[in-house]
Phi, psi and omega in degrees: 000130184270162178302324183293318176295323182292325180291316177302315178299317174302307183302324183271004180056039180282327187255148171282169179301317183294322178290317176305313183297317184288340182254011188296338176291345180269349185282331178228130181236147173289146175259122181250148176281185187284357172254010177090358176281138178293124181235004178172197181225148175252121183217155179292141176238042177204171172215137174276148177242135174279142179233000000 
């Protein structure tokens, strides 16, 4: 599950609070270089709005 997909599911109220808590490790992922060192984070940069 990607951080973007996780954000979309949260914004659309598809998940319960318990499900969000159990999937929290998918919300932010480490960005690693080609030798495996963490050099940053991958996180969502948007929020969906209901109209």
